[in-house]
N, C-alpha and C positions, 0 to 999 in steps of 0.2 A: 504494500500500500504506500503510495507516494504522499509527501507532506500536504499536497493539494487535495487529497482525497480523505477527508475525515471519516471516522468510523460509521457515522450515521448515513453517509451518502451511499455507501455500498449496500446497506440494508434497504434504503429507500429505493434504489434502482431495482433491487430484486424483489421487493414486496409485491404481493398481489394488489390488484387495483383497489379493492375495498380498503385494505390496510393503509395504502399510500394516500388514498382520498381522505380517510379519517384523520390521518396525521396532518394533511394540508388544511383540512377544515379547522383544526385547532389553531392554525396559523392565521388563516383568513377565511371568512365565511362565504366569500363569493364563489359560487359554483363555476362561473366562467373562468375565474382565475385558476381554480384547481384543474379544470379541464385543460387549460393551456399548458400548465406545468406537467400534467400527466402525459400529454400527447408527445412531449419532447424527451421522455425518458428513453434510454439511460443518459445520465449526465457524466461527462468525463472528469469534472472537477466541480468543487463548490461554487467557484466563480461563474460557471456556466449556468448553474441553477439560479443564482442570484440575478444574473443578467436576464434570464427567462422570466423571473418574477417581476423585474422592473418593466419589461416589455408588456407583460400581461396586465399589470396594474395601470400602465399608461393607456391601454386600449379598453379599459372597462367602460361599459355604457353607464348612463346615469342610474339605471335600475340595478345593475350589478354593483356599482359603487355604493348605492343605498343598502343593498344586501350585506355588503361587507361591513358598513358602518353600524348596522343594526346589532351586530354581535359585540360591539365595544361598549362597555359601561361608561357612564359619565365620570369625568375626573372628580376624584374625591369619594366615589362610591364603587370600588372594585367589586367584581362578582364574588359572592361568598363561595368559598371552596375552589376558586380559580387562582392557582399560584401565578399564572402569567400576568393577569391584570394587577394582582397585588404587588408583584415584583416590579412591574413597570411604573406603578403609581406610588412607589415607596417614598418619593419626595413629598407626598402629602401627609405622611405619617406624623410629622412633627409640626404641622401647620397649627397656628393659633386658632381658637374658636372664631375670632372675627374674620380671619382669612377664609376659613372653611365656609362661614355663612355667606361671605361675598361670592365665593366660587359657586356655591349652590344657587344663589340668586342669578348670577350671570349665566350659569348653565341653563337654567329654565328660560331666561330671556333669549339665549342663543337658540335653543330648540324651538321656541315659538317663532323666531324670525326665519330660521333656515329649514326647520322640519326634520332635523337630525341632531345627534349628539355632537358636542364640541370634541373633535378628534385632534389629538396632538401626540407626537412620539414623545412620551413622558420619560423614557429611560434617561437617567442622568440629570433630569431637571428638578430643581427645587420648587416648593410650593409657590413662592413669590414669582418665579419665572413663568409658571403655568398661568398664574393669575394675570400677569402682565400680558401674556399672549392672548388670552380670551378678551381682555379689555381692548386690545388693538383690533382683533379680528372681528369683533361683533359689529363693527362699523363697515365691514366690507360688503360689496354687492354679492348676490348669490352666485354669480358666475366666478368671481374672484375667489370666493370662499371654497367653491367646489374644487378648484384646481389646487388650492392649498391643502385641502383634505386629501386629495389624491397623492400629493407629495408626501404628506405625513403618513398615509397608509403604506406607501412604498417603503418608507423608513422602518415602520413597525414590522412589515412582512420580512424585510431583510434581517432584522434582529432575531425574529422568531425562527426563521429558517436556519440561521447560523446556529442557534441553540439546538435545533432539531438535528442538524448535521453532526454536532459534537456529541450528542447523547442518543445513541441508537435505541435506548430503552423507551424513548418517547414515541417510537413507532409501534403501535399495537399489533400483536400477532393475530388477534381475533377482533376486528373492528366492530363497533356497535353503531347503531343509528344515532343521529343527533336531532334535536327538536327545538323549535321556537314557535311562538305564537304572538299575535298582535290583536288586541280586542278594541273595537271601535264602536262607539255609541253614535249611530247614524242620525238619530233623532236630535241629539244635542250637538252633533257636528264636531265631536272631539274624541280623543282616546278615552277609553273606559278605565279609570284609575281605581285601584283598590279591589279588583276582582280576584277572589281566591281561586286558584287553579290546582286541581289534584291530578297527578299523573299516575296511571295504572298501566300494567303491561301483562301480556300473557304469551306463551310460547306457541299456541295454536288454537284452532277452533274450539276444541273441547277442554282446553286447559283453564283453570280458574284465573281470575284477575288478581293481581297483586299490586298493592299501592307502592309506588317507588318514591314518591315525595310530593311536596306541595310548594307553591310559590304564590306571590301576589303581584298583580300588575302595577307598574310604576306610573308616573305622570304621563308617560308616552304610551301607556297601554301595553307594555311589554313585560315579560318575565325574565329578568336577568339570572334568576337562580333556578330555572327549570332544569332538573337533572336529566342526564342521558339514560335511556332504558338499559337494562342489563343485557349482557351477551345472551343470544338465543331468542331474543324477543321477535315475535312475528306480528303482533298487533299491539297498538297503543290506544289508550282511552284518555282523553282530557275532559275533566268535569269542571265546568265553570259555574261559580255561584254569582248569578247576575241579577238577583231580585231588585237591587236598588237602581238598576239601569232599565229593566223591563219587567215590571211587576207580574205580567202575565206568565213569564217563565222564571220560576225561582232558580232553576239551574238548567244548563245545557250540557249534554254529554256527547262527545264526538269520538268515535272509534275509527281507526284506520290502520292499514297495513304499512309496515316499515321494512326497509331493506338495509342490511349491514353496510356501514361505510357511507351511507347517503344522509344528506340533511333534509329534514322535512319541516317546512314552514307552513303552519296551518292557521291563518287568521280567522277570527270570528267577527262578523258584522251584526250588530244588534239593532233592532227596531222595536217599537212598542208591542207589536203583535206578530213578529216574525224574526228570523235570523238566517244567516247563510254562512257557510264555511267553504273553503277551497284550499287546494295546495298552491301556495304562493311561491315566490322566489326570494 
């Protein structure tokens, strides 16, 4: 093995598509980005993989860029149980209460203006630097901010890929499916905040359902803490407690099939006397 071929690269090149896709999804949630990187395997060196990542990030459509951003938690609120976001946001750990409060306020204002989280490559940045950045960027146009986000995403992808290439244990031998959801109150015209979501899984048609975990939608109607189903899952059920958004339906249960190594985004659209779900991107 040459110095330019870290231990994880060999395993990534040889991994089955499902395992490689699952590892890439942990780096970036865009399916188009993962497709582009998978199509170019095998890579002769880490630099080739990073260059392919840069090219794939640069070519992401607006929808694919939004898909990638949706998996990133707001600055100051890393995903529970996610070591990557906690590690990347460690600069916020020692922030004063006042700084945290201002960051939260600006995060909300940023999301209201641009429709997505404030994304920044936080690795190595202190809390004050991140606060200065959001203060500057909140005045940008949507077009200017979208290109800054693309650049920041490219930096994050490079760092995460580098870590993956150095640690082959980050490549799962038996990939599982991953999940996300987005609850929207169409009558109110805004995301449905505070909806409790219970995730259950089963291995087949005749197997019993087993509860895997719960989460609550945030101000953007998303569940940052939704767990991945266990290995061997064939079907997943999401149960949403939606009474405060549509009294006619105290809860909505959605069951669907999942495939190992694939990401399944299933939004829920609520109205007073109806709802709809679909597999999104």
